[in-house]
N, C-alpha and C positions, 0 to 999 in steps of 0.2 A: 576589683573596683569598677563600677559602672561609669561609662563616659557619657555625660549629659551633653547633648547637642541641640542646636536650634535649627528647625526646618526653614530654609530660605525659600522664597517664592520663585523657585526655578532660576534664580540669578547666580548660578554657580558656574565657574569656568573649569572645565575638565581638560587636563592635558592628555588624557587617554581617550579621546573621543574623536570620531571622524564621521561627518555628515556626508552621505553620498547622494547621488542624484535622486530627486523626488520624481516618482512616476505617477502620472495621472491615470494610467490604465495599462492594460496588457500590451506587451511589445510583440514584435513579429519575429524575435530571435528564434532560430531553428533548433538551438541546442536544448531548450527546455524539454524535459521528458514529456512524452505523450501518455495518454491513458486510453484504454479501450475496455468496454464493459465485458466482464467475463461471466458473472452470475449475480443474481439477486435472490436471496431466500428470505422467507418470512419467519422471523424468530418466534413471534407470537402475534396473535390478533386480539389478545385480551390484556394489553398493557394498561397501566394505571393512567387515567385520563385527566386527573386534577391538574390544573395549571396554577402556578404561583411564581412570582418573580419572573414572569414571562416564559417560564420553562416547565419541564416535567420532572418527575422523580426518576425517570429513565432518560439518560443522556444529558449530562452536565460536564462542563470542561474540567472540573476538579476531580472527576472520577479517575484516579490513578490506581488500578486500571479498571475500565469498564468492559474492555474486550482485549484479550491477550492470547498469544500462542506460546505453548511450552511443549517441548518434546514431540512436536508433530501434531498436537491437538490444539484446537482453538476453544477458548472458554469465554463466556460472557454471562451476565446476570441481569435480571430485571424484576421489578415489582409487577404483579398482576393486579387486575382491577379489584379483586377481593382483599388485597393487602398482604398477600404472601410473597416472600422472596423466592425467586426461581434461579437456579444456576444451570446453564446449558453447556454442552460440549459437542464437538464434532471432530472427525479426523481429517487432517490435511486441509482444513478450511473449505472442503468441497463435499464432505459427507452429510448425511442427515443429522439434524440436531437431536441430541438426546437430552431430555429435560428432567430435572429433579425439582420438585415443589416442596419447600420446607414449611410444613403446616403447623409446626409447634410454636411459631411466633407470628403474630399478625400485627401489622402496623395500622394505626389509626390516623397517621399523618397524611396531609396533602401538601406538604412543604417540599419544594423541589430541591432543597439542600440535602434531603435525607436519602441520598443515593446509596447504591451498593458498590463497594470497591473490592477488588480481587487481588490477593497476593499469593504467589506460589513460591514455596521454598525449594530452591534447587538442591539443597542438602538432603532433605528427606522426602520430597515429593508431596508434602501436605499443602492443601489449599485453604487459604485464609479469607474470611469475609468480614468486613466492617461496614455497618449499615445503620440507617434510620436514626440519625442524630443531627440536631442543629441547636447548639448550645444546650445540650441535653446529655444524659449519661451514656457512656459507651455501650454499644451493642456489637458483639464480636463472637465469632465461632470459627472453628477450624475442623478440617477433615482429619481422618487418620493418615498415617504416613504411607507413602507409596502410591497415593491415588493418582498423582500426576506423572510419576516416573514410570509406572507400569499400568498405563490407562487401559490397555486392551483387556487385561485380565482382572481389572479392578471391579469391585461392586459399586456401580454408579447408582446410588440410591440415597434417600434421606438418611438411612441408617449409617452412611459413611461420614456424616457430619455430626460433631459433638453439640452439646447444649450451648445456648446463648449465655455469654459471660458479660459482666459489667465492669470488669477490672482487668488489668494486665500487670504482671509482676508484683501482685499484691498491692497495687496502687489504685485507689478509688478514683474513678474518672467521671465526675458528676456533671461537668460542663465542657463538652468537647464537640468539635466539628471538623470536617475535612480530613479524614484519614487518608494517607497516601502511602502505598506500599512500593518498595523498590529493593532490588537485590544487588549486592556487590559482586564483582567478578569471581570472588572465592566462594560464592553461593550463600553468603550471609543475607538473610531477609531482614529488612528493617521497616519501620513504620513511623512516619512523622504525623503529628496531629496537633490541631490548635486547641489550646485550653483557653477558657474565657469566652468573650463575646466580641462581636463586631465593634471595632473602635477601642477595644481594651482586652488584648489577648496576647498569648505567647505561643511559640512553637516548641514542642518537646519531641524527643526521639526515643524509640524503643527498638530492641534488637532480639531476633529469634535465633536461638542456637540450641542444638541437642534437645529439641522438643519442648523448650520453654522460653518465655520472654523475660528479658531483663530491661531495666530502665537505664538508658544512657544519660539522660538529663535534658533540661531546658537548653535549647541552642539559640533561639532568638527571643529576646526580651522586648515585649511591647508594653506591658502593663506599667513598667516604671516610668513610661513616657505618656501614659494614658492614650495609647494607640494600639494598633495591631498590624503585624505583617501578614500579607496575603501572598502565598507562594505561587509563582508562575509554574514552578516545577522543582523537583529535587531528584537528581539522577546521577549515576556513576558513569564515568567514561571507561574505556578499555584498560587504562592504566591503574584504575582504582581510585581516582580522584572523585570526590562527591561534590557536585555543583548545585548550588541553590540560588535562585533569583526570586525577588519579591518586590511588591509595592507596599506602601504604608498607607493605612487609613486612619485619620485622626478622630473621626466620629462614626456613627452608624450610617451616615449619609455617604453614598458613593462619590459625590462631588469632592470629598476630601481625600480621595486617593491621590498619591503623588509619587513621582520619581521611580527610577529603576535601581535596585540594590542587588549586590552580588557578593557571595563569599564561597570559598571552597575548603574542603577538608582532605587531608592525606591519610587520616587514621580513623575512617568510618564515623566521622562526626564527633570525635572527642575534642579535637582542637580545630580552630577555624582560622582561615587566612583571608586577607582582603585581596583586591584585584592585583596588587603589587606583589603578593606572596608573603606578606608579613603576618605572623601569627598574632591575632588580635583578640581571640576569645577561646574559652574552654567551656564545653557543655557542662551544665550543672553549677559550677562555681563562679563562672564569669562569662555568661552567654553573650552573643552578639547583641549590640544595641540596635534595635530595629531601624532607626533612622540616623545611624552614625555617618558623619561626613565622609569618612574613609571607606565606607561601603557603598556610597552612592556613586554609580557609574554613569548614569544619564539623568539630567535634571528634567523634571516635568512638573509644573506647579499644580496646585489644586484648581478645580473648576475647568479641567481640560477634557472631561468626559472619559477619563482613563478607566478602562474596565479592569478589575482585579481578576487574577487567576485565569488568564487566557491559556498560554501553553509555553512549554520549554522542551527542547530536545538537544542532546549532545551527539555530534557525529563521530565517525570512526577516528577522525584526526584530533579529537578533543576540543573542537570548536563548539562553544555554547551558543545556541540559537534561541531567541525569545520572540514569541508572537505577542504583540500588544495591539490595542486599538484605542485611539484617542484623536482629538482634534489635530488638524494639520498646523504646522508652525505658521506664525504670522497671521493667525486668525483670532478674532476676539474670544476671550474666555466666556463660558456660559455657566451660570450658577446652577441651573436646573439640570440634573443628571440625565433624565430621560430626553430632554430636548437636545442636550449635547450629543447624546448617542446617535441621534438622527443624522448627524454630519460627521461623526467620528469615522476614521478609516483604519484599516489594518496597517501595521507597521512592523517591519522585520528588524530586530536588533541581533547583532552577533559579535562575539569576542574572538579576535584572532589569538590563537594560543601562544604563538611565538612572541609577538609584540605586546600582547596583553591590551591591545587597543580595541575599544568598543566602536561599532559602526551602526548606522541607522539608515534604513531605506523605507520611505513611504510607498505603499503599494496602491493606494487609491480605491481599494474595495471597501464597501460599507457593509454593515451587518446588523444595524439597529441595536437591540438589547441582547442579541445572541453573541456567542463566543466561538472562535475557531480553534482548530487543532493543527499543530505543525509537526511534521515527521520527516524522517530521512531514510533513503534507501541504501543499498549496499555500496553505492558509489558516491554517497554523500550529496546526492541531489535532494532538493527539498520539495515537500508537498504540503499545501494548506487546504484543508477542507473546512468550509465555513457555511453557516446558514444565515438567514436573515429573518428577524422576528416580524418584519412587516410584509415582506413578499413571499415568505415560505419557500424560497428558492435555495437549493443546495448547490454549492459551487466548489469545483476542484481547480486549483491553480498550482503550477509547478515552476521550478527554477533549477538551473543546472549549476553544479559546482564549477564546471569549466568556465562559466561566465562570471564567477564570483557572486553567484546568485543575483545577478542583475537583470536576467531575462525573464522575469515573472510573466507567465502567460496563462490565461484562463483556458483550461482544457475541456471543461464541461460545466454546463448550467442546467439544472433540472427544471421540470415543471414546478408549479407552486404547490408542492405536496408535503413539505417537511417543516418540522419545528423543533425547538429546544436545541441542544448543542450536539453536533456530530462528533463521534469518537473514532480515532484511528487505532488499529491494531499495530502498535509500533514494532513489536518483535517480528511480526510477519513481514512487514515492509522491509525491515533491515536485513532479514535472513533470506527472503524469497522474492523480493521486489514485487509483491502483491499488495495493492492498496485495498485494505478491507475496512469498511466503514459501518459502524453501528449508527443507524439513522432512523429515529422515530418519525413516523408520518404525522401529518397534521391531525390533531385530535388525540393522539397518544395511544390509541388502542393497538394499532399495527406498528411493529418495529421490524425494520428490514436490516439485513446485513448485506451490503453491496461489496462485491469483489471486482477490482479493476486490474487488468494487466498493465504494466508500465513499460515505457520505452526509454528508460534511463540509460545513459551512456557513461 
């Protein structure tokens, strides 16, 4: 049975919430990790240049993943100017890029939603690509097995990738957006994807095992309430808990984004629990209500310039971190979304695993219509890489676990050369403490991958 709830205008009292000090800018605390430039390579000089929604088809925050490391090799993907998907790899994030151009499918889109997402199956080493869809039919393809588990001896060519498919598990997927791949600790690869459209959609879950996909079911229901959930992220922790956070949009207008919602699963997305740990939903038969009161962990009303789909990461201790951006507290609401974004600031939310208390810290950094990425190193220090749609500056900020992530410090600001959303290689930072950033240059044709050594403690 579905639980029908009413969205209040941010006037909800939460007993599991803790507001911490608001920061107006970087602090001088010494514990925050440092970064030092290691290398910058040009992935391509022929990236797709069309701009829409203030961004490019290469480099958007909802690319999970747009750049990733597996078994000592780094993988990334991009659209070239002629409309072909390219997938590239290199060894140890320092070698020369090896590129495959997939010329059997050509996009005609100039929509920045139509990104390329990469998933890698730890079970059989297959590489999965989902791409080129914005409320459109699925486009998906995968490689043969072993391509990522035995990369040195593999045939890295277009012939290693199968044909484009428009369905999974025999399910027609005619109206989908935002594919997101993620792997469980036992090696099971899964994909979440939105069905429906902005302001009226659901989240569904698929699972890859033994060379084929199966349908787990719808796990967040938005269409029953004429809204849609936008995931900040969906990711496993080391213990095998699957964490999902999202905001809800009531219409296609970004100004109707509101609130932070959270749920987690102990059984790979079959059943779902609220913040208190109570089972409240089952995928397929009784999905999570997108705007349920018992899933709302931080109130934030409409007209606050809240950007959907910024970023989420889970650290080694099981702490869930969410990067949002919206207007600061005690400032007037603004109904025009673009205007609100001019003064919206980055905000760090995190859930203490033991107490289940959610915390909030304003960081004071602005980004216009762009979105940032939050990631964690092997010591659970945090890194935020963010661009700015107005200044075209790329910024790196860090905070230490030792400080309780209170010592946010800007460690680098670039010249005015970049646009769209930067993407962090989360696996490389967690495993080797190397901050690797997919960074499209202004104009879109040149895409860099920057590597930074980190001084985390």
